[in-house]
C-alpha positions in Angstrom: 0.0 0.0 0.0 1.2 3.5 -0.9 -0.3 6.7 0.4 -2.8 8.5 -1.9 -1.3 11.4 -3.7 -2.1 14.9 -2.4 -0.5 16.9 -5.2 -3.2 19.2 -6.5 -5.5 21.3 -4.3 -8.4 23.2 -5.8 -10.3 25.9 -3.8 -13.7 27.1 -5.0 -14.8 30.6 -4.0 -17.7 32.8 -4.7 -15.5 35.9 -3.7 -17.4 36.8 -0.6 -15.4 37.4 2.6 -17.2 34.5 4.2 -15.8 32.1 1.7 -12.2 33.1 2.3 -12.0 30.3 4.8 -11.9 27.9 1.9 -9.0 29.8 0.3 -7.1 30.0 3.6 -7.6 26.3 4.3 -6.6 25.3 0.8 -3.5 27.5 1.0 -2.4 26.0 4.3 -3.2 22.5 3.0 -1.2 22.9 -0.1 1.8 24.3 1.8 1.7 21.5 4.3 1.5 18.8 1.6 3.8 20.4 -0.9 0.9 20.5 -3.3 0.0 22.8 -6.2 -2.7 25.2 -5.3 -5.5 26.2 -7.8 -8.2 28.7 -7.1 -11.4 28.9 -9.1 -14.4 31.2 -9.4 -17.3 30.5 -11.7 -18.5 33.7 -13.4 -22.1 32.6 -14.2 -23.8 35.0 -16.6 -27.2 33.5 -15.7 -26.8 34.5 -12.0 -28.5 37.8 -11.2 -26.3 38.3 -8.1 -23.1 37.7 -10.2 -24.3 40.1 -12.9 -24.9 42.8 -10.3 -21.5 42.3 -8.7 -19.7 42.1 -12.1 -21.3 45.4 -13.2 -19.5 47.1 -10.3 -16.2 45.2 -10.4 -15.0 42.5 -12.8 -14.7 39.0 -11.3 -11.0 38.9 -11.9 -10.5 42.0 -9.7 -12.7 40.6 -7.0 -10.8 37.3 -7.1 -7.6 39.3 -6.6 -9.1 40.9 -3.6 -10.1 37.5 -2.1 -6.5 36.2 -2.6 -5.1 39.2 -0.8 -7.5 38.8 2.1 -6.5 35.1 2.4 -2.8 35.8 2.3 -2.2 34.1 -1.0 0.4 35.7 -3.3 -0.2 35.5 -7.1 2.8 33.2 -7.5 1.4 30.8 -4.9 -1.6 29.8 -6.9 -2.9 29.2 -10.4 -6.1 31.2 -10.7 -9.1 30.3 -12.9 -12.2 32.3 -13.7 -14.6 29.9 -15.6 -17.7 30.9 -17.3 -21.0 29.0 -16.8 -23.0 27.5 -14.0 -20.8 27.1 -11.0 -21.1 23.5 -9.9 -20.6 21.7 -13.2 -17.9 24.3 -14.3 -15.9 23.7 -11.1 -16.3 19.9 -11.2 -15.1 20.0 -14.9 -12.0 22.0 -13.9 -11.3 19.7 -11.0 -11.2 16.7 -13.4 -9.2 18.7 -16.0 -6.4 19.5 -13.5 -6.5 16.2 -11.7 -7.5 17.8 -8.4 -6.8 15.5 -5.4 -9.2 17.5 -3.2 -11.7 20.3 -3.8 -12.1 22.7 -0.9 -15.5 24.4 -0.4 -16.7 26.9 2.2 -20.0 28.0 3.8 -23.1 29.1 2.0 -24.3 32.5 1.0 -26.9 33.3 3.6 -29.6 34.3 1.1 -29.1 31.0 -0.6 -30.7 29.0 2.2 -34.0 29.3 4.1 -32.3 27.4 6.9 -29.7 29.8 8.4 -28.0 26.9 10.2 -27.1 25.0 7.1 -23.4 24.8 6.5 -23.3 24.3 2.7 -25.3 26.2 0.1 -26.7 24.8 -3.1 -23.6 25.3 -5.2 -21.2 23.7 -2.7 -23.6 20.8 -2.3 -23.8 20.3 -6.0 -20.0 20.4 -6.3 -19.6 17.8 -3.5 -22.4 15.5 -4.6 -21.2 15.2 -8.2 -17.4 15.4 -7.6 -15.0 12.6 -8.5 -12.4 13.8 -6.1 -12.7 14.1 -2.3 -14.2 17.4 -1.2 -13.2 19.2 2.0 -16.1 21.2 3.5 -15.0 23.9 6.0 -16.7 26.5 8.1 -13.5 27.3 10.0 -9.8 26.8 9.0 -8.6 23.2 9.1 -6.2 22.7 12.0 -2.8 21.5 10.8 -0.8 19.5 11.4 -3.4 16.8 12.0 -3.4 15.3 15.5 -6.7 13.4 15.5 -8.7 12.1 12.5 -12.1 10.5 12.9 -13.6 8.1 10.3 -17.2 6.9 10.8 -17.5 3.5 9.1 -20.3 1.0 8.6 -18.1 -1.8 7.2 -19.2 -1.1 3.6 -16.8 -0.7 0.7 -17.5 3.1 0.7 -16.4 3.2 4.4 -13.3 1.3 3.6 -12.4 3.7 0.8 -12.9 6.6 3.2 -10.7 4.9 5.8 -7.9 4.5 3.3 -8.1 8.2 2.2 -8.2 9.2 5.9 -5.0 7.2 6.5 -3.3 8.9 3.6 -4.3 12.3 4.9 -3.3 11.6 8.5 0.1 10.3 7.3 0.8 13.2 4.9 -0.3 15.9 7.3 0.7 14.3 10.6 2.4 16.2 13.4 5.6 14.1 13.2 7.5 12.6 16.0 6.6 14.2 19.3 6.8 13.3 22.9 3.0 13.0 23.1 3.0 10.4 20.3 1.8 9.9 16.7 -1.2 11.3 14.9 -4.2 9.2 15.8 -6.7 7.8 13.3 -9.9 6.6 15.0 -12.4 4.5 13.1 -15.8 4.6 14.8 -18.6 2.2 14.2 -21.9 3.9 15.0 -24.4 1.3 16.4 -28.0 1.5 17.2 -29.0 1.5 20.9 -30.1 -2.1 20.7 -28.3 -3.5 17.8 -28.2 -7.3 17.4 -24.9 -9.1 16.7 -22.8 -6.3 18.1 -19.9 -8.6 19.2 -19.7 -10.0 15.7 -19.6 -6.5 14.2 -17.0 -5.4 16.7 -14.8 -8.4 15.7 -15.2 -7.5 12.0 -14.1 -3.9 12.8 -11.1 -5.2 14.7 -10.1 -7.4 11.8 -10.5 -4.5 9.3 -8.2 -2.3 11.4 -5.6 -5.0 11.9 -5.5 -5.5 8.1 -5.1 -1.7 7.7 -2.2 -1.6 10.1 -0.6 -4.5 8.3 -1.0 -3.0 4.9 0.2 0.5 6.0 3.5 -1.0 7.0 6.0 1.6 8.3 5.2 4.4 5.9 2.1 5.9 7.7 3.5 6.9 11.0 -0.1 6.9 12.4 -1.7 5.2 15.3 -4.9 3.4 14.3 -7.6 2.6 16.8 -11.3 1.6 16.7 -14.3 2.2 18.8 -18.1 1.8 18.8 -20.5 4.5 19.8 -24.3 4.6 20.1 -26.3 6.6 17.5 -28.2 8.9 19.8 -30.2 11.0 19.1 -29.0 10.5 15.5 -26.0 9.1 13.7 -24.8 12.5 12.6 -25.1 14.0 16.0 -23.4 11.1 17.6 -20.5 11.5 15.2 -20.3 15.2 15.9 -20.3 14.7 19.6 -17.5 12.1 19.3 -15.5 14.5 17.2 -15.9 17.3 19.8 -15.2 15.0 22.8 -12.0 13.5 21.2 -10.8 16.9 19.9 -10.7 15.7 16.3 -9.2 18.0 13.6 -10.9 16.3 10.7 -13.8 13.9 10.0 -13.6 11.7 6.9 -16.7 10.0 5.6 -17.7 8.3 2.3 -20.6 9.5 0.2 -22.8 7.2 -1.9 -23.0 9.0 -5.2 -26.2 10.2 -6.9 -27.6 10.5 -10.4 -27.2 13.8 -12.2 -30.8 14.9 -11.5 -30.1 14.7 -7.8 -26.7 16.3 -8.0 -27.5 19.0 -5.4 -28.3 16.5 -2.7 -25.9 14.6 -0.5 -26.6 11.3 1.2 -28.7 11.7 4.3 -25.9 10.7 6.7 -22.9 12.4 5.0 -25.0 15.6 4.5 -26.1 15.6 8.1 -22.5 15.1 9.3 -21.4 18.2 7.4 -24.2 20.2 9.1 -23.4 19.0 12.6 -19.6 18.5 12.7 -17.7 21.0 14.7 -14.6 20.5 12.5 -13.8 20.2 8.8 -15.3 17.2 7.0 -13.7 15.4 4.1 -16.2 13.7 1.9 -14.9 10.8 -0.2 -17.0 10.0 -3.4 -17.5 6.5 -4.9 -15.1 7.1 -7.7 -12.2 6.9 -5.3 -13.1 3.4 -4.3 -15.8 2.0 -6.5 -13.6 0.1 -8.9 -11.9 -1.6 -6.0 -14.8 -3.3 -4.3 -14.6 -7.1 -4.3 -11.8 -8.9 -2.5 -9.7 -7.4 0.3 -6.6 -7.1 -1.9 -8.4 -4.9 -4.4 -9.8 -2.7 -1.6 -6.4 -2.3 -0.1 -4.9 -1.2 -3.4 -7.2 1.9 -3.7 -4.3 4.1 -2.6 -2.2 2.9 -5.6 -4.5 4.4 -8.2 -3.2 8.0 -7.7 -5.6 10.7 -8.8 -9.0 9.6 -9.9 
């Protein structure tokens, strides 16, 4: 097993100050991983809000202002202003440049009737239809990573998320320190009265032992597992666990949706984004889908490079 590449980081921005958190996080992430940083804004002529803003100041000038606010120098990033509807244009650019992660920030308040929602329609559409992992942030990602939390249900999607989480934890770990290595915690969320729990716990232990074996000496990450009870909901239980354990990042798999549902996340992954107190990395099916089957194929997902 080799770690998944983190060589190209793409940050999407709508140029509002509130979305600068995505630029700041992407910049820090790229520097920590030694990755190439790309920044994109979609100049959508069909958007009345975008037309009104562009009439006062061109998108390129507003993007330059966003970069300055985020502490990003022109030579630090490749900047893209793409024309067309935001979500498909940004997803197309991500595929074109081989992005290893797409960073998205919080929603525009007027986009959402629910003021507590973390992601607006554009960010959700980017995430739901993306072929690369997407990092959803409402505050800057804490680096280096000390604790990474991965909710798993023992499905192939969860295994894919676990492998991506291990790669991130390894690439962005705190290094050798007196207090120990970066910790990756796989949590199985169980119902309050779930049957067969001992058997499922045994399966989780076996999965993690295989992961430790496959990782060999390259990861430099301590791997542990635990089971928590889904109360009052799975997402809230995960969020509480992340807060209680001081997690820096939550990594979770998404299930993929047809194009007509491309603005909707899966119920669990979407709810985790809304409740999590820290950044959430969403791993789409394209990262792991071709590797379901036997354990060897699943373990080799990190050898595919960018997908």
